[in-house]
Each structure stands twice: as C-alpha cells, then as structure tokens.
C-alpha positions in Angstrom: -151.3 227.8 114.0 -154.7 229.2 115.1 -156.5 232.1 113.4 -155.5 234.6 116.2 -151.8 233.6 115.9 -151.9 233.9 112.1 -153.5 237.4 112.4 -150.8 238.4 114.8 -148.0 237.2 112.5 -149.5 239.0 109.5 -149.9 242.2 111.6 -146.2 242.0 112.7 -145.1 241.6 109.1 -147.3 244.6 107.9 -146.2 246.8 110.8 -142.5 246.1 110.2 -142.9 246.8 106.4 -144.7 250.1 107.3 -141.9 251.0 109.6 -139.3 250.6 106.8 -141.5 252.6 104.5 -141.7 255.5 106.9 -138.1 255.6 107.9 -135.3 255.4 105.4 -132.7 253.8 107.5 -132.7 251.7 110.7 -129.3 250.7 112.1 -129.1 248.2 114.9 -125.8 248.5 116.8 -124.9 245.6 119.0 -127.2 243.1 117.3 -124.9 240.3 118.5 -125.9 241.0 122.1 -129.5 240.0 121.4 -130.5 236.6 122.8 -132.2 234.6 120.0 -134.0 232.4 122.5 -134.9 232.1 126.2 -136.5 234.5 128.7 -135.6 238.1 127.8 -136.9 241.3 129.3 -136.3 244.1 126.8 -136.3 247.5 128.4 -136.3 250.7 126.3 -136.9 254.4 126.3 -140.3 255.5 124.8 -140.1 258.5 122.5 -142.5 257.4 119.7 -145.7 255.8 120.9 -146.8 252.6 119.1 -143.9 253.0 116.7 -141.5 251.9 119.4 -142.8 248.4 119.9 -142.7 247.9 116.1 -139.1 249.1 116.1 -138.1 246.7 118.8 -139.8 243.8 117.1 -137.9 244.7 113.9 -134.6 245.0 115.8 -134.8 241.8 117.8 -136.4 239.6 115.1 -138.5 237.6 117.5 -142.0 237.8 119.0 -142.2 240.1 122.0 -145.0 240.6 124.5 -145.4 244.3 125.1 -147.3 246.2 127.7 -149.6 248.9 126.5 -152.0 251.2 128.3 -155.3 249.5 128.9 -157.6 252.0 127.2 -156.1 251.1 123.8 -157.5 247.6 124.1 -161.0 249.0 124.2 -160.7 250.5 120.8 -162.8 248.4 118.3 -160.7 246.3 115.9 -157.5 247.9 117.1 -157.9 246.3 120.5 -158.4 242.9 119.0 -155.3 243.4 116.9 -153.3 244.3 120.0 -154.4 241.0 121.6 -153.5 239.2 118.4 -150.0 240.7 118.7 -149.7 239.2 122.2 -149.7 242.6 123.9 -150.6 242.9 127.6 -152.9 245.7 129.0 -151.2 247.9 131.6 -153.4 249.8 134.1 -152.1 253.3 135.0 -153.3 255.7 137.7 -153.5 258.5 135.1 -155.9 256.4 133.0 -158.1 255.0 135.8 -157.3 255.4 139.5 -159.7 252.6 140.4 -157.9 250.0 138.3 -154.3 250.5 139.6 -154.5 247.3 141.6 -155.0 245.4 138.3 -151.5 246.5 137.4 -150.1 243.9 139.8 -152.0 241.2 137.9 -150.5 242.6 134.6 -147.0 242.4 136.0 -147.6 238.8 137.0 -148.6 238.0 133.4 -145.3 239.4 132.2 -143.4 237.3 134.8 -145.3 234.2 133.6 -144.2 234.8 130.0 -140.6 235.0 131.2 -141.1 231.8 133.1 -142.1 230.1 129.9 -138.9 231.3 128.3 -140.5 234.0 126.1 -139.6 237.6 125.4 -141.3 240.5 127.1 -140.9 244.2 126.3 -141.5 247.1 128.6 -141.0 250.9 128.5 -140.0 251.6 132.2 -140.6 255.3 131.9 -144.3 254.4 131.9 -145.3 256.8 129.1 -144.3 258.2 125.7 -142.8 261.7 125.6 -141.2 264.3 123.4 -138.1 265.0 125.5 -134.9 263.8 123.9 -133.5 261.6 126.6 -134.8 259.4 129.4 -137.6 260.3 131.8 -137.7 258.8 135.3 -137.5 255.0 135.2 -140.2 253.3 137.2 -140.1 249.9 139.0 -142.3 248.0 136.6 -139.4 246.2 134.8 -137.8 245.1 138.1 -141.2 244.0 139.5 -141.6 241.7 136.4 -138.1 240.3 136.7 -138.1 239.6 140.4 -140.9 237.0 140.5 -139.7 235.4 137.3 -136.3 234.9 138.8 -137.8 233.6 142.0 -139.7 231.0 140.0 -136.5 229.7 138.6 -136.5 231.3 135.2 -133.1 232.4 133.7 -133.9 236.0 132.8 -131.7 238.3 130.8 -132.5 242.0 130.8 -131.5 243.8 127.6 -131.5 247.6 127.4 -132.4 249.1 124.1 -131.8 252.8 123.1 -134.2 254.1 120.5 -132.6 257.2 119.0 -134.5 258.9 116.2 -133.1 261.5 113.8 -136.6 263.0 113.6 -139.3 260.7 114.9 -142.1 262.5 113.1 -140.1 263.1 109.9 -140.8 260.9 106.9 -137.8 259.1 105.5 -135.5 260.0 108.5 -133.2 257.5 110.2 -133.2 255.5 113.5 -130.2 254.3 115.5 -131.1 251.4 117.8 -128.4 250.7 120.4 -128.3 247.3 122.1 -126.8 247.6 125.6 -124.9 245.0 127.5 -127.3 242.3 128.7 -127.9 242.0 132.5 -128.1 238.5 133.9 -130.9 239.2 136.4 -130.4 235.9 138.3 -126.7 236.4 138.9 -127.2 240.1 139.7 -129.9 239.5 142.3 -128.1 236.4 143.7 -124.9 238.4 144.2 -126.7 241.0 146.4 -128.9 238.6 148.4 -131.4 241.4 149.1 -135.0 241.4 150.2 -137.6 242.1 147.6 -138.1 245.8 148.1 -134.4 246.9 148.1 -133.7 244.4 145.3 -136.4 246.0 143.1 -135.2 249.5 143.9 -131.6 248.7 143.2 -132.4 246.8 140.0 -134.5 249.7 138.8 -131.5 252.0 139.4 -129.3 249.6 137.4 -131.8 249.5 134.5 -131.9 253.3 134.6 -128.1 253.5 134.4 -127.8 251.1 131.6 -130.5 252.8 129.5 -128.7 256.2 129.9 -125.7 254.5 128.3 -127.6 253.7 125.1 -129.9 256.7 124.8 -128.9 260.2 123.8 -129.6 261.6 127.2 -128.9 264.8 129.2 -129.2 264.6 132.9 -130.5 268.2 133.1 -133.3 269.1 130.7 -132.6 272.8 130.8 -129.4 272.2 128.8 -131.4 270.6 126.0 -131.4 273.7 123.7 -127.6 273.8 123.7 -127.4 270.3 122.3 -128.7 271.4 118.9 -126.2 274.2 118.8 -123.4 271.9 119.8 -124.3 269.6 116.9 -123.3 272.6 114.6 -120.2 273.6 116.6 -119.0 270.0 116.8 -120.2 268.4 113.6 -119.8 264.7 112.8 -117.2 263.7 110.2 -118.5 263.5 106.7 -121.9 264.6 105.5 -124.8 264.2 108.0 -127.3 264.2 105.1 -125.5 261.1 103.7 -124.9 259.4 107.0 -127.5 260.6 109.6 -126.4 257.7 112.0 -122.9 259.3 112.3 -124.6 262.6 113.3 -126.6 260.7 115.9 -123.5 259.1 117.3 -121.8 262.5 117.5 -124.9 263.8 119.3 -124.6 261.0 121.8 -120.9 261.8 122.4 -121.7 265.4 123.0 -124.5 264.7 125.4 -122.2 262.3 127.4 -119.5 264.9 127.5 -121.9 267.6 128.7 -123.1 265.3 131.5 -119.5 264.6 132.6 -118.6 268.3 132.5 -121.6 269.4 134.5 -120.8 266.8 137.1 -117.0 267.6 137.2 -116.9 271.4 136.6 -120.2 273.2 136.5 -118.7 276.7 136.6 -116.8 275.9 133.4 -119.9 274.6 131.8 -121.8 277.7 132.7 -119.1 279.9 131.3 -119.2 278.0 127.9 -123.0 278.2 127.9 -122.8 282.0 128.3 -120.3 282.2 125.4 -122.6 280.2 123.2 -125.6 282.4 124.2 -123.6 285.6 123.4 -122.5 284.2 120.0 -126.1 283.2 119.3 -127.3 286.8 120.1 -124.7 288.3 117.7 -125.8 286.0 114.9 -129.4 286.8 115.5 -128.7 290.5 115.3 -126.9 289.9 112.0 -129.9 287.9 110.6 -127.9 284.6 110.7 -128.2 281.4 112.6 -125.5 279.0 114.1 -125.9 276.6 111.1 -125.7 279.3 108.4 -123.5 277.8 105.6 -121.8 281.1 105.1 -120.1 280.8 108.5 -118.4 277.6 107.6 -117.3 278.2 103.9 -115.6 280.9 102.0 -117.8 283.0 99.8 -116.4 281.7 96.6 -116.8 278.0 97.6 -120.3 278.6 99.0 -121.4 280.5 95.8 -120.1 277.6 93.6 -121.9 275.1 95.8 -125.2 277.1 95.7 -125.0 277.5 91.9 -124.6 273.7 91.6 -127.5 273.2 94.0 -129.7 275.6 92.2 -128.9 274.0 88.9 -129.8 270.5 90.3 -133.1 272.0 91.6 -134.0 273.3 88.2 -133.3 269.9 86.6 -135.4 268.1 89.2 -138.3 270.5 89.0 -140.3 268.3 86.6 -140.4 265.1 88.7 -140.8 267.1 91.9 -143.7 269.0 90.5 -145.4 265.8 89.2 -144.9 264.1 92.6 -146.3 267.1 94.5 -149.4 267.5 92.2 -150.1 263.7 92.4 -149.9 263.6 96.2 -151.3 266.9 97.2 -154.9 265.7 97.9 -154.1 262.7 100.2 -151.2 264.7 101.7 -153.5 267.5 102.8 -156.3 265.2 104.0 -153.9 263.2 106.1 -152.2 266.2 107.7 -155.6 267.7 108.4 -157.0 264.5 110.0 -153.8 264.1 112.1 -154.2 267.6 113.5 -157.7 266.7 114.6 -156.4 263.9 116.8 -156.5 265.0 120.4 -153.1 266.0 121.7 -151.1 264.3 119.0 -147.7 265.6 120.0 -144.5 264.7 118.2 -144.5 261.3 119.9 -147.6 260.2 117.9 -147.4 262.1 114.6 -145.5 259.3 112.7 -147.9 256.7 114.1 -151.0 258.7 113.1 -149.7 259.5 109.7 -149.2 255.8 109.0 -152.5 254.7 110.4 -154.4 257.4 108.6 -152.2 257.9 105.6 -151.6 254.4 104.3 -155.2 253.6 103.5 -155.8 257.1 102.2 -152.8 257.0 99.8 -153.8 253.4 98.7 -157.3 254.6 97.9 -156.0 257.6 96.1 -153.6 255.6 93.9 -156.4 253.3 93.0 -158.7 256.2 92.1 -156.0 257.9 90.0 -155.2 254.7 88.1 -158.9 254.1 87.4 -159.4 257.6 86.1 -156.3 257.6 83.9 -157.1 254.1 82.6 -160.6 255.3 81.6 -159.2 258.4 79.9 -156.1 256.9 78.2 -154.6 253.4 78.1 -154.2 251.0 81.0 -150.4 250.7 80.5 -150.0 254.5 80.7 -152.1 254.6 83.9 -149.9 251.8 85.3 -146.7 253.6 84.3 -147.8 256.9 85.9 -148.9 255.3 89.2 -145.7 253.2 89.2 -143.5 256.2 89.0 -145.4 258.4 91.4 -144.0 256.9 94.7 -140.4 257.8 93.5 -141.6 261.3 92.3 -143.3 261.8 95.7 -140.1 261.1 97.6 -138.2 263.5 95.2 -140.9 266.1 95.9 -140.5 265.7 99.6 -136.7 266.1 99.6 -137.0 268.8 96.9 -139.0 271.1 99.2 -136.3 270.7 101.9 -133.5 271.5 99.5 -135.4 274.6 98.2 -135.7 275.9 101.8 -132.1 275.2 102.6 -130.7 276.6 99.4 -132.9 279.7 99.5 -131.9 280.4 103.1 -128.2 280.0 102.2 -128.6 282.5 99.3 -130.4 285.0 101.6 -127.7 284.8 104.3 -125.0 285.3 101.7 -126.7 288.4 100.3 -127.1 289.8 103.8 -123.4 289.5 104.4 -122.4 290.9 100.9 -121.9 294.4 102.2 -120.7 293.4 105.7 -117.4 291.6 105.1 -115.8 292.7 108.4 -118.7 291.5 110.5 -118.8 288.2 108.6 -115.0 287.7 109.3 -115.5 288.4 113.0 -118.5 286.1 113.3 -116.6 283.3 111.5 -113.6 283.7 113.7 -115.7 283.7 116.9 -117.5 280.5 115.8 -114.3 278.8 114.8 -112.7 279.7 118.2 -115.8 278.4 120.0 -115.7 275.2 118.0 -112.0 274.6 118.8 -112.6 275.2 122.5 -115.5 272.9 122.6 -113.7 270.2 120.7 -110.8 270.3 123.2 -113.4 270.1 126.0 -115.2 267.2 124.4 -111.9 265.2 124.1 -111.2 265.9 127.8 -114.6 264.7 129.0 -115.7 262.1 126.5 -115.5 258.3 127.1 -116.0 255.4 124.7 -119.6 254.6 124.2 -120.8 251.4 125.9 
C-alpha cells in the first residue's frame, strides 16, 4: 500500500466516522442488493453536497470512485485529499465553458474504472440542490456505462435514494434505499440500439428507477402540501422515536400524490383547495396544522404537557452545563458557516463538520487545560468527558422547550374558544379520513 492509498483509506475512515457523529441514525434498506464486487455504477440523487459521497461509501462498504466538480480539486490540501480518495474531476459548463470538452475524457476515466471491475459513483442530476426530490437526470451515467459495456465489462447499475430527515440538522436520521440493480449489458443487448438512442433510453430508465427510491414529487409546486400531508397522514408510532418510519410514510404520500395527479387532477385540485382553506382557518385562530391541541383532548394534552414540563425542569442542569460549555465554538462555527458564499441547505452540514470539528476539538483541549490548571486533572477529565453528552442534551432540550412552549400557548389560546376548537378538530379529522382513503386507493407497494 503506497502513501496516497493509505491517506485515502484513513480519510474514508474519518469521513464515515464524522458522518455517524453528525447523523444519529443511518438505515440502509435493501443492502442485500448491493454487489460486493465487480463493476458497479452507483447512481444517486444529490441533496447534500460532499456528504452524499460519504454516505454512499458508508452504505455500500467498498471503495467508490466519485465524480466531483473540477474547481474543488484546485483547493489546496482539499484537492489532494480528493485525489487520494480516488475521486475524478468533472468539468461542467457552469464552472468553465472552455473546459466542457474535457468532460468527455472524464467520462472515459469512469468507463475505464468499470472496465477494471471497480465501483464508480455518479450523481446524474449534475449538481446538488435543496429541492426534496429528483431534478432532471442527465446523460452522464449512461455515457459512462455505454463504452464500459462495449469494452466487454459486466456492468451493474444500482440506484440509491438518499432521503434525509433534515440534511442540515445535527443528529437527524437518513434513509438510504437501494433500488433494484440494472444489468446494463442485458438491458442494452435486448434493445440492440445505436449509441445515441441507447444512451437516451438508458438515461430515462435510470431516472425512473431513481424516482422509485427517492421521496419525489413530479410537480414541484405541490411540495408545500407534502409537509401538511405528513401531519394529516401521520406514520404509525412516534416519529421522534422512529424518524425512518416517518420518512417511509412521506414516500408513500408522495407516490400517492403523483398517481392521483396523473389519474384525476380535478380531484387533486379539490383536495388541495380544502387543505388551503383549513390552513387559512387555523392561521386565523393562531394555530398550525401540527398543533398538538388539534389531535388530543384538552385533559390528555394538559397531562402530557405537565409531564414534559417536569422533565424539562429536571434536565435543566445538564442542558445548561452543555449549553455554557459549547456556546463559544457553537457561535464561532455558525458565524463562519454563514460567511461561506451561498452555503444553502445542501452544504450546511458539510461546512459545519469541516469548520466545527477542529474548532470543537481545540475548544475541548483549551477547556481541559484551563480546568486542569485551576483544579485537578481528573476533575478536568471528568468534565470534558461528560460534556459531549450534555451538549446533545442541550441541543434536544432547546427543541423540547420550543415544542412544549408552543403547545402551552396554543392550549391557552383555545381556552375560551371551545366551539371553534371542536369545529377545527372535526374538520381536520374529516380531512385526514378523506386523505387516508385516497392514499389507500392510489398507493402501491414501494419498490
């Protein structure tokens, strides 16, 4: 093993560990579909910048050669690290119009990796984005597979759906769906087409298969309704305890919406109007679709809120300690991330890791040194050892405070308006029943 390979392996290990640090749960569904050897072209949606290649590497558990935009390779140190990871520069018109022809050479590099029986990863949308769902799939993946197949390589194309609970949210969950592998050789041989139509049709097939594994809406203008349908058609159990179940339900809802829009658009428009009308009534009452008071009786909600408030009081000490300990690196990291040009939701998690990890490491070392100089070394070690757990408590504590405080406010707002509350509850329940019936009519088993 040469030095460059060793650096690449060490970097992969560090990146995957960092990924598990930032996200609390990563579930890979369909892992048995992943080829453990041979030529594989992994195609995936691209919602989260450089976190996505790390996630795919974690999911497939083998070395993958990824394509990344060429300007990244010019960044000092970082560019060398990307080369060490076996990544390939991709030249895009939006980066440098004079270098577009180099992209053909890049695709040939990918085809050669496949010819050697290695794994290649590509994001056929061509760019990262903040839209939940799939952007237009371009021909890059098919143009890599075609020459590799023509050279005699046995190429499998495996679609991967990267579905984030909250891609920029610390300690959130990820649901990776492995789609049914496509035998590129058999698929192309069965059609016997010339290169151009074969590439076009293979691109359409990749697009179709990616839509099956990604939470995707065919029409972006319906996106706002998806969050409201999450409330009206909740997943079974507690989404806070099983966020993957909530993501699965979101996928079912999106698929049902796509089918309804294709089969009966007037009915879809009618339901959208009903949701908008209900939303307007809730806004006028100072409530939102996910207000707990709409789904629980006042007595049950009050008992739950009293319990939540009591637990918040008991957890105040650790949360306060965690917040005070981390406030300096937290604020510096957030401030530096905001300075990054056009960070967007797609790069926030990446930038927080790249900037935050060294900052937090330095801060922990400084705090330990200061405490050790003021007290005893074992006390300094105990404090710094407990602080990661207290920091996570503080992070979740703030969310619980917001949620509980909001629930109390909504309950007090409805205290003197019982008739309005009953009417809004009845309307929301009727809307949920109607949507559940519709979902059952239009949903199909996930691929």
